C-alpha positions as CSV (number, residue, x, y, z in Angstrom):
1,X,22.6,17.4,-55.7
2,X,24.2,16.8,-52.1
3,X,23.7,18.6,-49.4
4,X,26.4,19.2,-47.1
5,X,24.9,19.4,-43.1
6,X,25.5,22.4,-41.4
7,X,25.9,22.9,-37.4
8,X,24.7,25.8,-36.3
9,X,26.9,27.8,-33.3
10,X,26.3,27.0,-29.8
11,X,24.3,30.2,-28.5
12,X,26.4,32.4,-26.0
13,X,25.0,32.7,-22.4
14,X,25.4,36.0,-20.6
15,X,26.4,35.8,-17.2
16,X,23.3,36.0,-15.7
17,X,22.1,32.8,-17.7
18,X,25.6,31.3,-16.8
19,X,25.0,31.9,-12.8
20,X,21.4,30.7,-13.5
21,X,22.6,27.4,-15.1
22,X,25.0,26.4,-12.8
23,X,23.0,27.0,-9.5
24,X,20.3,24.7,-11.0
25,X,23.3,22.4,-11.8
26,X,24.1,22.7,-8.2
27,X,21.1,22.1,-7.2
28,X,20.4,18.9,-9.2
29,X,23.9,17.8,-8.0
30,X,22.6,18.0,-4.5
31,X,19.6,15.4,-5.0
32,X,20.7,13.1,-7.0
33,X,24.0,12.7,-4.9
34,X,21.7,13.0,-1.4
35,X,21.6,9.1,-1.1
36,X,25.1,8.7,-2.4
37,X,26.7,8.2,0.9
38,X,24.2,5.8,1.2
39,X,25.6,2.3,2.5
40,X,24.1,-1.8,1.7
41,X,21.5,-2.7,4.4
42,X,22.3,-5.5,5.8
43,X,20.4,-8.6,6.8
44,X,19.7,-8.9,10.4
45,X,20.4,-12.1,12.6
46,X,17.2,-11.7,14.8
47,X,13.5,-11.6,14.8
48,X,13.4,-10.7,17.9
49,X,11.6,-7.9,20.1
50,X,12.4,-5.4,16.9
51,X,12.0,-1.7,17.2
52,X,10.1,0.5,15.5
53,X,11.0,2.8,12.8
54,X,10.3,6.3,13.2
55,X,7.4,6.5,11.1
56,X,5.7,3.4,12.3
57,X,6.7,4.9,16.4
58,X,4.3,8.3,15.4
59,X,1.6,6.2,14.4
60,X,1.8,3.8,17.6
61,X,1.8,7.0,20.0
62,X,-0.9,8.2,18.0
63,X,-2.8,4.7,18.1
64,X,-2.1,5.0,22.4
65,X,-3.8,8.3,22.6
66,X,-6.7,7.3,20.4
67,X,-7.1,3.7,20.6
68,X,-9.8,2.3,18.1
69,X,-9.6,5.3,15.2
70,X,-9.5,4.4,11.8
71,X,-7.9,7.1,10.5
72,X,-4.8,5.6,9.6
73,X,-6.8,2.7,7.9
74,X,-5.7,2.2,4.1
75,X,-8.6,0.6,1.8
76,X,-8.7,-0.5,-1.9
77,X,-11.1,-2.7,-3.4
78,X,-11.7,-3.7,-7.2
79,X,-14.9,-5.1,-8.8
80,X,-13.8,-8.3,-10.8
81,X,-16.4,-9.5,-13.6
82,X,-15.2,-13.0,-15.0
83,X,-14.6,-16.4,-13.3
84,X,-13.0,-16.1,-10.1
85,X,-11.5,-19.0,-8.4
86,X,-11.7,-18.3,-4.5
87,X,-9.2,-21.1,-4.1
88,X,-6.7,-19.4,-5.9
89,X,-7.2,-16.0,-4.7
90,X,-6.7,-17.1,-1.0
91,X,-3.8,-19.0,-1.9
92,X,-2.0,-15.9,-3.5
93,X,-2.7,-13.8,-0.4
94,X,-1.3,-16.4,1.8
95,X,1.8,-16.5,-0.7
96,X,2.3,-12.4,-0.1
97,X,1.9,-12.9,3.8
98,X,4.3,-15.8,3.9
99,X,6.8,-13.6,1.5
100,X,6.4,-10.4,3.8
101,X,7.4,-10.1,7.7
102,X,5.4,-7.2,7.9
103,X,2.0,-8.7,6.9
104,X,2.4,-10.9,10.1
105,X,3.6,-8.6,12.6
106,X,2.0,-6.7,15.6
107,X,3.3,-4.0,18.0
108,X,3.4,-4.7,21.6
109,X,4.8,-2.5,24.6
110,X,7.9,-4.3,26.1
111,X,8.8,-2.5,29.8
112,X,7.0,0.6,28.3
113,X,8.6,0.7,24.8
114,X,6.9,-0.5,21.7
115,X,8.5,-3.4,19.6
116,X,7.7,-5.4,16.6
117,X,6.4,-9.1,17.4
118,X,6.4,-11.3,13.7
119,X,4.8,-14.1,13.7
120,X,5.8,-17.0,12.1
121,X,2.7,-18.2,10.3
122,X,-0.7,-15.8,9.7
123,X,-2.4,-18.0,7.9
124,X,-5.9,-16.2,6.2
125,X,-9.1,-18.0,5.3
126,X,-11.3,-16.3,2.7
127,X,-14.4,-15.7,3.4
128,X,-16.9,-14.9,0.9
129,X,-20.0,-12.7,1.7
130,X,-22.8,-13.8,-0.9
131,X,-25.1,-11.4,-2.2
132,X,-26.2,-12.7,-5.1
133,X,-30.0,-13.6,-4.1
134,X,-30.8,-10.1,-3.1
135,X,-32.4,-8.0,-5.7
136,X,-30.1,-6.0,-7.5
137,X,-30.6,-2.7,-5.7
138,X,-30.5,-4.6,-2.2
139,X,-27.0,-5.9,-3.5
140,X,-25.5,-3.0,-4.1
141,X,-26.7,-1.1,-0.8
142,X,-25.7,-4.1,1.1
143,X,-22.3,-3.8,-0.9
144,X,-21.9,-0.3,0.4
145,X,-22.9,-0.9,4.2
146,X,-20.0,-3.8,4.0
147,X,-17.4,-1.6,2.5
148,X,-18.8,0.9,4.6
149,X,-18.2,-0.7,7.8
150,X,-14.9,-2.3,6.7
151,X,-13.3,0.9,6.4
152,X,-14.2,2.5,9.3
153,X,-13.6,-1.4,11.5
154,X,-10.5,0.1,13.8
155,X,-7.4,-2.4,13.8
156,X,-5.7,-3.4,17.2
157,X,-1.9,-3.0,16.7
158,X,-1.2,-6.0,19.6
159,X,-3.3,-8.7,18.5
160,X,-5.1,-8.0,15.1
161,X,-4.1,-8.9,11.9
162,X,-2.9,-5.7,10.2
163,X,-4.8,-6.3,6.9
164,X,-8.1,-7.8,6.2
165,X,-9.7,-8.8,3.3
166,X,-13.0,-8.9,2.5
167,X,-14.5,-10.5,-0.5
168,X,-18.5,-10.1,-1.7
169,X,-20.2,-12.0,-4.4
170,X,-22.3,-9.8,-6.2
171,X,-23.4,-12.8,-8.9
172,X,-22.0,-16.1,-10.0
173,X,-19.6,-14.5,-12.4
174,X,-19.3,-10.9,-10.5
175,X,-16.6,-10.2,-7.4
176,X,-16.1,-7.1,-5.2
177,X,-12.2,-7.7,-3.4
178,X,-11.5,-5.3,-0.5
179,X,-8.9,-5.0,1.6
180,X,-8.1,-2.7,4.0
181,X,-4.1,-2.3,5.5
182,X,-3.0,-0.1,8.9
183,X,-0.6,2.4,7.7
184,X,1.5,1.3,10.2
185,X,2.6,-1.6,7.9
186,X,2.1,-0.3,4.2
187,X,2.1,2.6,2.1
188,X,1.1,3.8,-1.3
189,X,3.9,2.3,-2.9
190,X,2.9,-1.0,-1.0
191,X,-0.2,-1.5,-2.8
192,X,1.3,-1.5,-6.1
193,X,3.6,-4.0,-5.1
194,X,0.8,-6.2,-3.4
195,X,-1.1,-6.3,-6.7
196,X,1.9,-6.8,-9.0
197,X,2.3,-9.8,-6.1
198,X,-1.1,-10.9,-6.3
199,X,-1.8,-11.2,-10.3
200,X,1.8,-13.0,-9.9
201,X,0.5,-15.8,-7.2
202,X,-3.1,-15.7,-8.6
203,X,-2.2,-16.9,-12.3
204,X,0.4,-19.7,-10.6
205,X,-2.3,-20.9,-8.4
206,X,-4.9,-21.3,-11.1
207,X,-2.3,-23.5,-13.3
208,X,-1.9,-25.3,-10.2
209,X,1.5,-24.1,-9.0
210,X,2.8,-22.2,-6.2
211,X,4.3,-19.5,-7.8
212,X,8.1,-18.3,-8.2
213,X,8.9,-14.4,-7.2
214,X,12.9,-14.1,-6.6
215,X,13.6,-13.8,-2.7
216,X,13.2,-10.6,-1.5
217,X,16.8,-9.7,-0.2
218,X,15.5,-7.7,2.6
219,X,12.4,-7.4,5.1
220,X,11.0,-4.4,6.5
221,X,12.8,-5.0,10.0
222,X,16.5,-5.1,8.4
223,X,15.1,-1.5,6.8
224,X,14.4,-0.5,10.5
225,X,18.2,-1.7,11.9
226,X,19.9,0.2,9.4
227,X,17.8,3.7,9.5
228,X,18.2,3.9,13.4
229,X,21.9,2.8,12.7
230,X,22.1,5.5,10.0
231,X,20.6,8.8,11.7
232,X,23.3,9.5,13.6
233,X,26.5,11.3,13.5
234,X,27.4,13.8,10.6
235,X,23.8,12.5,8.7
236,X,21.9,13.3,11.1
237,X,23.3,16.4,11.8
238,X,23.6,17.7,8.5
239,X,19.8,16.9,8.1
240,X,18.4,18.3,11.1
241,X,20.7,21.2,10.5
242,X,18.8,21.9,7.4
243,X,15.3,21.5,8.5
244,X,15.5,23.5,11.8
245,X,16.8,26.6,10.0
246,X,14.1,26.0,7.4
247,X,11.3,26.3,10.3
248,X,13.2,28.5,12.4
249,X,10.2,31.0,14.0
250,X,6.7,30.8,14.6
251,X,5.4,28.3,12.2
252,X,2.2,30.3,10.3
253,X,-1.2,27.9,11.2
254,X,-3.6,28.3,7.7
255,X,-6.5,29.7,9.2
256,X,-8.7,29.1,6.0
257,X,-12.5,29.8,5.9
258,X,-14.0,26.8,7.5
259,X,-17.9,26.0,8.2
260,X,-17.8,25.0,11.7
261,X,-15.4,25.3,14.2
262,X,-12.3,23.2,14.7
263,X,-13.2,20.4,17.3
264,X,-10.6,19.1,20.0
265,X,-9.9,15.6,18.5
266,X,-7.4,13.9,16.3
267,X,-10.1,11.8,14.9
268,X,-12.2,13.8,11.7
269,X,-14.7,12.9,9.5
270,X,-13.8,13.0,5.9
271,X,-15.3,13.2,2.4
272,X,-13.4,13.6,-1.2
273,X,-14.7,15.9,-4.1
274,X,-12.9,16.3,-7.5
275,X,-12.8,18.0,-10.5
276,X,-11.4,17.0,-13.9
277,X,-9.0,19.8,-15.7
278,X,-9.6,20.3,-19.2
279,X,-6.8,18.4,-21.0
280,X,-5.7,21.8,-22.6
281,X,-4.9,23.1,-19.4
282,X,-2.9,20.4,-18.4
283,X,-0.7,20.6,-21.4
284,X,-0.4,24.6,-21.0
285,X,0.5,23.5,-17.4
286,X,3.2,21.2,-18.7
287,X,4.7,23.6,-21.0
288,X,5.1,26.6,-18.8
289,X,6.9,24.2,-16.2
290,X,9.3,22.9,-18.9
291,X,10.0,26.7,-20.0
292,X,11.0,27.4,-16.5
293,X,13.0,24.2,-16.0
294,X,10.8,23.2,-13.2
295,X,8.8,19.9,-12.7
296,X,5.0,20.1,-12.9
297,X,5.0,19.3,-9.5
298,X,6.7,22.5,-8.8
299,X,4.2,24.2,-11.0
300,X,1.1,23.1,-9.3
301,X,2.8,23.6,-5.5
302,X,3.5,27.0,-6.3
303,X,-0.4,27.6,-7.9
304,X,-1.8,25.9,-4.5
305,X,0.6,28.2,-2.5
306,X,-1.1,31.2,-4.4
307,X,-4.8,30.2,-3.6
308,X,-4.2,29.3,-0.2
309,X,-2.1,32.8,0.0
310,X,-5.6,34.1,-1.6
311,X,-7.7,32.7,0.7
312,X,-5.8,33.7,4.1
313,X,-3.7,36.8,3.4
314,X,-0.9,34.8,5.2
315,X,2.6,35.3,3.4
316,X,3.8,32.4,4.7
317,X,2.7,29.3,3.7
318,X,3.7,26.2,5.0
319,X,2.3,22.7,3.1
320,X,3.0,19.0,3.9
321,X,3.9,16.6,0.5
322,X,5.5,13.2,0.8
323,X,8.4,11.0,-0.8
324,X,8.4,7.5,-1.0
325,X,11.8,6.8,1.4
326,X,12.9,4.2,-0.2
327,X,16.7,5.1,-0.9
328,X,18.0,1.9,-2.0
329,X,16.7,-0.3,-5.3
330,X,16.7,-3.7,-2.2
331,X,13.6,-1.9,-0.4
332,X,11.2,-1.5,-4.0
333,X,9.6,-4.3,-3.7
334,X,8.9,-4.7,-0.2
335,X,5.6,-3.9,1.5
336,X,5.8,-1.4,4.7
337,X,5.8,1.7,6.1
338,X,8.6,3.9,4.2
339,X,7.2,7.0,3.0
340,X,8.4,10.2,4.3
341,X,6.9,13.6,4.9
342,X,8.7,16.7,3.8
343,X,7.7,20.2,4.8
344,X,7.6,23.1,2.6
345,X,7.9,26.1,3.4
346,X,7.4,29.3,1.2
347,X,7.6,32.8,1.8
348,X,5.1,35.0,-1.1
349,X,6.1,38.1,0.7
350,X,6.4,41.1,-1.7
351,X,3.5,40.1,-3.9
352,X,5.7,38.5,-6.5
353,X,4.7,37.5,-10.1
354,X,3.9,33.7,-10.9
355,X,6.7,33.1,-12.4
356,X,9.3,34.7,-9.0
357,X,7.2,32.3,-7.2
358,X,7.6,29.7,-9.2
359,X,11.4,30.0,-8.7
360,X,11.3,30.1,-5.1
361,X,9.3,27.2,-5.0
362,X,12.1,25.4,-7.3
363,X,14.7,26.5,-5.2
364,X,12.8,25.2,-1.8
365,X,11.5,22.0,-3.1
366,X,15.2,20.9,-4.6
367,X,16.0,21.9,-0.8
368,X,14.0,19.7,1.1
369,X,14.4,16.8,-1.6
370,X,18.4,16.8,-0.6
371,X,17.3,16.7,2.8
372,X,14.7,14.3,2.5
373,X,16.6,11.6,4.8
374,X,15.4,13.0,8.4
375,X,11.9,11.1,9.3
376,X,9.1,13.5,10.1
377,X,8.5,12.2,13.7
378,X,12.7,12.9,14.3
379,X,12.0,16.4,12.9
380,X,8.7,16.5,15.3
381,X,10.8,15.5,18.3
382,X,13.4,18.0,17.5
383,X,11.1,21.1,16.9
384,X,8.9,20.6,19.6
385,X,6.1,22.2,18.5
386,X,3.1,23.2,20.2
387,X,1.0,20.0,20.3
388,X,-3.0,19.3,20.4
389,X,-5.3,16.6,19.2
390,X,-7.1,18.5,16.4
391,X,-4.4,18.6,14.0
392,X,-0.8,17.7,12.6
393,X,1.8,19.3,14.7
394,X,3.6,21.3,11.8
395,X,1.2,22.0,9.2
396,X,-3.0,21.5,8.5
397,X,-2.8,21.2,4.6
398,X,-1.1,18.5,2.1
399,X,-0.1,18.3,-1.4
400,X,0.5,15.2,-3.7
401,X,1.0,14.6,-7.2
402,X,0.5,11.5,-8.4
403,X,2.4,11.1,-12.1
404,X,3.1,7.1,-12.1
405,X,0.7,6.1,-14.6
406,X,-0.5,3.3,-13.0
407,X,-0.4,-0.4,-14.4
408,X,-3.8,-2.0,-15.1
409,X,-4.0,-4.4,-12.6
410,X,-4.7,-8.2,-14.5
411,X,-5.9,-11.6,-13.3
412,X,-6.8,-14.4,-15.7
413,X,-10.1,-14.6,-16.7
414,X,-11.5,-11.2,-14.6
415,X,-11.4,-7.6,-15.6
416,X,-10.9,-5.5,-12.9
417,X,-12.4,-2.1,-12.1
418,X,-10.7,0.1,-9.5
419,X,-13.2,1.0,-6.4
420,X,-13.4,4.0,-4.9
421,X,-13.2,3.3,-1.1
422,X,-13.1,6.2,1.4
423,X,-11.9,5.4,5.2
424,X,-14.2,8.2,6.1
425,X,-11.9,10.0,8.2
426,X,-9.6,12.9,7.4
427,X,-6.1,13.3,8.6
428,X,-5.6,17.0,7.5
429,X,-7.7,20.1,7.0
430,X,-7.2,20.0,3.3
431,X,-5.1,17.2,1.4
432,X,-5.2,18.5,-2.7
433,X,-3.9,15.3,-5.0
434,X,-3.5,16.3,-8.5
435,X,-3.6,12.7,-10.6
436,X,-1.9,13.1,-14.4
437,X,-4.6,10.7,-16.2
438,X,-4.5,10.2,-20.1
439,X,-7.6,12.7,-20.4
440,X,-5.3,15.7,-18.4
441,X,-5.3,16.4,-14.6
442,X,-7.7,15.6,-12.1
443,X,-8.0,18.2,-9.0
444,X,-9.1,15.8,-5.8
445,X,-9.3,17.6,-2.5
446,X,-9.8,15.2,0.8
447,X,-11.2,17.3,3.5
448,X,-12.3,17.7,7.2
449,X,-16.2,17.1,7.1
450,X,-16.2,18.3,10.5
451,X,-14.7,21.7,9.4
452,X,-15.9,22.3,6.0
453,X,-18.8,22.1,4.0
454,X,-18.9,20.0,0.1
455,X,-20.2,23.2,-1.2
456,X,-17.3,25.1,0.2
457,X,-14.9,22.8,-1.5
458,X,-16.8,22.7,-4.6
459,X,-16.0,26.1,-5.3
460,X,-12.4,25.5,-4.0
461,X,-11.8,23.7,-6.6
462,X,-13.2,26.3,-9.4
463,X,-11.1,28.6,-8.0
464,X,-8.5,26.5,-8.4
465,X,-9.0,25.8,-12.0
466,X,-9.5,29.5,-12.6
467,X,-5.8,30.5,-11.2
468,X,-4.7,27.8,-13.1
469,X,-6.1,29.4,-16.6
470,X,-5.1,32.6,-15.3
471,X,-1.2,31.3,-14.2
472,X,-0.8,29.9,-18.1
473,X,-2.1,32.9,-19.8
474,X,0.3,35.7,-17.9
475,X,2.8,33.7,-15.4
476,X,4.1,37.5,-15.1
477,X,1.5,38.6,-13.1
478,X,1.2,39.3,-9.6
479,X,-0.1,36.6,-7.4
480,X,-2.4,39.6,-5.8
481,X,-4.0,40.2,-9.5
482,X,-4.2,36.4,-10.8
483,X,-8.4,35.5,-11.3
484,X,-9.8,33.4,-8.9
485,X,-13.9,34.0,-9.3
486,X,-15.6,31.7,-11.4
487,X,-17.9,33.4,-14.3
488,X,-21.0,32.8,-11.9
489,X,-19.6,34.4,-9.0
């Protein structure tokens, strides 16, 4: 017997649901439409005395205030097992340097104004630190010293190559490869570009070839000139108007319960504590996000805001976050400093339920994303906040969600294992990084070790875990009543 398929009637929405749906559609269109008037970026005609991007200019000024600081060193490392061709690795690295002008760039002052100076060539000679003659324990100890020193070695922006490479041989078929870039020429996205190109050029070099990647349509300098041209007139006016309205009045300073007084310095010792969250909790957080029509980022941000509120009693919470800052496809394959910082300010007044706070956070986040083009440095310049060397001018706490699956690095004949490398410096009081892994979410806090002891941060991570469990259990509880203390406490 045949069966006839039936189509259920579409459910009717009440007025409140229709209004909410309309609002969310408008917000989604605002985010997707934000770069719609972005015109193509032209190739520039000169390489002489290029200006700095807004983001670069801020780091340059910081370097002038405290030269020799490693706080903006970006360090990555991998342990390589297998037969490594050092000449092929050197050729691959030099191919990347030739391909990206920014890796051949220095920053000098001309008549008091900073400019970019791009070298025609900047060949890299790979030196191998051979530790294979040492006993096993001695090798690892010496390796740790080399990595520690390399991560903390400052750059001279005027004269030094702003990318360094450290290659250490532990055994004939085991090496550690570490590279360090200054943030003024790179960002997190750029690291992925670097490793992709390294794999391509190394494979070609091992096979005796030169590698064949498509020519880059642009260089970072082209973006710099385009950014300066674009950020004026109506675009600048609209972007500034939103941020000035959003950040008007007294910006709160989160007085977190620290273990030590704040030092008057922009350079602070940094350390990290991590806590893997149960996979069941991670699935429940994603389910709650889907149920509320928000992203996982928004749910975790609202939870972090709740934690900060409970720690400080502050109802006006300001947290920094980041966006990639690459509005065009032509910028996606470039190495450079594109990432932009957003200032997310949320009111927790009235002791809302977590569900109500989540709705507020959604609206704030969508509006911020729709106005993400204004460089953070330009925002600071316009707002004129009280400045001192002991912290960020607009916020002291940052939140990041890393939810892009990391592609496993592959080099012919080698197995690669990521190596945790810490620069030993902290840019913020707290940076909460939530990372999606196949086993669930991992919570990691990079913190100012001059302010906080490790035990304090470990307890904070425990409180965050308990809070998240309480949120998924009952998001309709008011934020003041959500659980915080661990069973032991």
